C-alpha positions, 0 to 999 in steps of 0.5 A, spaced: 200 203 906 197 197 903 196 194 909 192 200 910 188 200 903 187 192 905 184 193 912 179 199 909 177 194 903 175 188 908 173 192 913 168 196 909 165 191 904 168 195 898 172 189 897 167 184 897 162 188 892 168 189 887 171 182 888 163 180 886 163 185 880 169 182 877 166 174 878 160 177 874 165 180 869 169 173 869 162 169 868 160 174 862 166 174 858 166 166 859 159 166 856 162 170 851 167 165 848 162 161 845 157 166 843 162 171 839 164 164 835 156 163 833 155 171 833 160 171 828 158 165 823 151 168 823 153 174 820 158 171 816 151 167 813 147 173 813 152 177 809 156 172 804 152 176 799 156 182 801 162 179 801 167 178 794 165 171 791 173 169 790 174 168 797 170 161 800 166 163 807 169 160 813 164 156 817 164 156 824 170 158 828 173 159 835 178 163 833 172 169 834 172 168 842 179 168 843 180 175 845 174 174 850 178 168 852 184 172 854 180 177 857 176 172 862 183 168 863 187 174 866 181 177 869 180 171 873 188 170 875 186 178 877 180 176 882 184 170 884 189 174 886 185 179 890 181 174 894 188 171 897 191 178 898 185 181 902 182 175 905 187 169 907 192 170 911 200 168 910 202 162 913 206 163 919 212 158 919 215 157 926 222 158 928 226 152 930 227 156 937 220 156 938 219 149 937 224 146 942 222 150 947 217 147 953 210 151 954 210 155 961 205 153 965 
């Protein structure tokens, strides 16, 4: 069942297109790791008058980008797994009986 799915994905280039889309999503999530903290910092600066005056304003923090970092890592791991499964052949280890036999001429 999985072999038929694998051959269909590789032969019809659907797998390559899907992997390209996944890699593009990885790049976008990686960029958002740095963009979300900046956006949060700007938003907190804009709405500091609306928030309560008793709490101190938090400055620039990378905690805003942690969800995107988790998404990036998980998507990249899935991408590597699928690339390995679809396009790399497993390494076959020769048995000791085939190594010791002389080649037939």
